[in-house]
C-alpha positions in Angstrom: -2.6 -28.1 -2.5 -3.9 -25.1 -0.5 -5.3 -23.7 -3.8 -7.2 -26.8 -4.5 -8.8 -26.8 -1.0 -9.8 -23.2 -1.5 -11.8 -24.1 -4.6 -13.9 -26.5 -2.8 -15.4 -23.8 -0.6 -19.0 -22.9 -1.9 -21.4 -20.2 -0.9 -24.8 -21.1 -2.4 -27.1 -20.7 0.6 -27.3 -16.8 0.7 -29.2 -16.6 -2.8 -31.6 -19.4 -1.5 -32.3 -17.8 1.6 -33.0 -14.4 -0.1 -35.3 -16.1 -2.4 -37.2 -17.7 0.6 -37.4 -14.3 2.5 -38.6 -12.5 -0.7 -41.3 -15.1 -1.1 -42.4 -14.8 2.6 -42.4 -10.9 2.3 -44.5 -10.9 -0.9 -47.0 -13.5 0.6 -47.4 -11.5 3.7 -47.9 -8.2 1.8 -50.5 -9.6 -0.7 -52.4 -11.5 2.2 -52.4 -8.0 4.2 -53.9 -6.2 1.2 -56.5 -8.9 0.7 -57.4 -8.7 4.3 -57.7 -4.9 4.1 -59.9 -5.1 1.0 -57.2 -3.4 -1.0 -57.6 -6.2 -3.5 -61.0 -6.8 -4.5 -63.1 -9.0 -6.8 -62.5 -6.8 -9.9 -58.8 -6.7 -9.5 -56.2 -8.8 -11.0 -52.8 -9.6 -9.4 -50.0 -10.0 -12.0 -46.9 -11.7 -11.1 -44.5 -9.4 -13.3 -46.4 -6.3 -11.8 -45.5 -7.6 -8.1 -42.1 -8.5 -9.0 -41.4 -5.0 -10.3 -42.8 -3.5 -7.2 -40.5 -5.6 -5.0 -37.7 -5.3 -7.4 -37.1 -9.0 -7.6 -37.5 -11.9 -10.2 -40.9 -13.5 -10.8 -39.9 -16.7 -9.1 -40.5 -15.8 -5.4 -43.6 -13.8 -6.4 -45.0 -16.9 -8.1 -44.2 -19.0 -5.2 -46.1 -16.5 -2.7 -49.0 -16.2 -5.2 -49.2 -20.0 -5.5 -49.2 -20.5 -1.8 -52.1 -17.9 -1.5 -53.9 -20.0 -4.1 -53.4 -23.3 -2.0 -54.9 -21.4 1.2 -57.9 -20.2 -0.8 -57.2 -16.5 -0.9 -56.6 -16.4 -4.8 -57.4 -18.4 -7.7 -55.2 -18.7 -10.8 -56.5 -17.7 -14.3 -54.8 -17.2 -17.7 -54.9 -13.4 -17.2 -53.4 -13.4 -13.7 -54.5 -14.1 -10.2 -57.9 -13.0 -8.7 -60.0 -13.5 -5.5 -62.5 -16.4 -5.6 -66.0 -15.9 -6.1 -67.9 -17.5 -3.1 -71.3 -18.7 -3.1 -73.8 -18.4 -0.3 -73.3 -22.1 0.5 -69.5 -21.3 0.6 -69.9 -18.6 3.1 -72.1 -20.8 5.3 -69.5 -23.3 5.4 -66.9 -20.8 6.3 -68.8 -19.5 9.2 -69.6 -23.1 10.1 -65.9 -24.0 10.4 -65.4 -20.9 12.5 -68.2 -21.8 14.8 -66.6 -25.2 15.3 -62.9 -23.9 15.9 -62.8 -20.5 17.3 -64.8 -20.6 20.5 -62.8 -23.5 22.1 -59.6 -22.1 20.7 -60.2 -18.5 22.2 -61.1 -20.2 25.4 -57.9 -22.1 25.5 -55.9 -19.1 24.8 -56.9 -17.4 28.0 -54.3 -19.3 30.0 -51.5 -17.9 27.9 -52.5 -14.2 27.9 -50.4 -11.8 30.1 -50.6 -8.1 31.0 -48.9 -7.0 27.6 -51.6 -8.9 25.6 -54.4 -7.6 27.6 -53.3 -4.2 27.0 -53.1 -4.9 23.2 -56.7 -6.3 23.3 -57.9 -3.1 25.0 -56.1 -1.0 22.5 -57.8 -2.9 19.7 -61.1 -2.6 21.3 -60.8 1.1 21.7 -59.8 1.6 18.3 -62.9 -0.5 17.3 -65.1 2.0 19.4 -63.6 4.9 17.9 -64.2 3.3 14.2 -67.8 2.9 15.1 -68.1 6.4 16.3 -66.6 7.9 13.1 -68.2 5.2 10.9 -64.8 4.4 9.6 -64.8 1.0 7.9 -61.0 0.8 7.2 -60.2 1.6 10.8 -62.8 -1.1 12.0 -61.1 -3.6 9.8 -57.8 -2.7 11.2 -59.2 -3.0 14.8 -60.8 -6.3 14.0 -57.6 -7.8 12.7 -55.5 -6.4 15.7 -57.9 -7.9 18.2 -58.0 -11.3 16.6 -54.3 -11.3 16.1 -53.7 -11.0 19.9 -55.7 -13.8 21.1 -55.1 -16.0 18.2 -51.2 -15.5 18.7 -51.8 -17.2 22.1 -53.3 -20.2 20.5 -50.5 -23.0 21.1 -51.6 -25.4 18.3 -49.9 -23.9 15.3 -52.0 -25.9 12.7 -55.2 -24.7 14.4 -54.0 -21.1 14.6 -53.2 -21.2 10.7 -56.6 -22.8 10.0 -58.5 -20.1 12.1 -56.6 -17.4 10.5 -57.3 -18.5 6.9 -61.0 -19.0 7.6 -61.6 -15.7 9.5 -59.6 -14.0 6.5 -61.9 -15.6 3.9 -65.0 -14.5 6.0 -63.6 -11.0 6.3 -63.0 -10.9 2.6 -66.7 -11.4 1.8 -67.9 -9.1 4.6 -65.6 -6.1 3.7 -68.3 -4.3 2.0 -70.8 -4.6 5.1 -68.2 -3.2 7.6 -69.3 0.3 6.6 -72.7 -0.5 7.7 -73.5 0.9 11.4 -75.3 -2.2 12.3 -72.4 -4.5 11.5 -70.0 -2.1 13.1 -72.2 -2.3 16.2 -72.1 -6.1 16.2 -68.2 -6.1 15.9 -67.9 -3.6 18.9 -70.4 -5.5 21.0 -68.7 -8.8 20.2 -65.3 -7.4 21.1 -66.6 -6.0 24.2 -68.0 -9.4 25.5 -64.7 -11.2 24.3 -62.5 -8.6 26.2 -64.4 -9.0 29.3 -63.9 -12.8 29.1 -60.3 -12.4 28.4 -59.6 -9.9 31.3 -61.5 -12.1 33.6 -59.7 -15.3 32.5 -63.0 -16.9 32.1 -63.0 -19.6 29.4 -66.8 -20.2 29.6 -67.6 -16.6 29.0 -65.1 -16.4 26.2 -66.6 -19.5 24.5 -70.1 -18.1 24.8 -69.2 -14.7 23.5 -67.2 -16.0 20.5 -70.0 -18.2 19.3 -72.4 -15.3 19.6 -69.9 -13.1 17.8 -69.7 -15.5 14.8 -73.5 -16.3 14.7 -74.4 -12.6 14.8 -71.8 -11.7 12.1 -73.2 -14.4 9.7 -76.7 -13.3 10.2 -75.9 -9.7 9.9 -74.1 -10.6 6.5 -77.1 -12.4 5.1 -79.5 -9.8 6.4 -77.8 -7.1 4.4 -77.9 -9.2 1.4 -81.6 -9.1 1.7 -82.1 -12.4 3.3 -80.7 -14.4 0.5 -79.0 -17.1 2.6 
């Protein structure tokens, strides 16, 4: 009787949890590469290559890549996954969504920020200044992401936070080529400086104004570098 009871015991959840963890890890890594511009418009993401890199089956990789497709980071083709080709209208729409969401969200986050987050914002800003001085586009991208992640992490509405993160990522994907431009880097540094002042002063109105100006200037600079085709 004791033996029959022992046979009923099942341990299936460890494998399921591992698959979920792998999928999340692959998702986070591929999204990070997209954010940093390591996966560009001429690159293809192949599930079997990613599975080999992570030493796992293709299933968690497919789950991660399909999630990135659903969020607009990638599109599926018969020859793998690629970044979407965005038209000027697409880009205008992305910036419009950002103008509608980010100023209010950033202003609302100020009530949550603490000394630790203030210090992180300062570090990210100093990194951006250094990137501008060195004309280092990769460092500027890193600083921009770190600054955003701090204040966005203080947004209490999880759905709003996720939406903003996706649209800022999409905007950054198309702007990666412009971040080596000194004028664009100056816009980033000036925008961060104004936002940092607002966050440190705990001034929602100042933050809202600074964020709106930051987004508008970024959009205008992007299309100016395209030769005005916007």
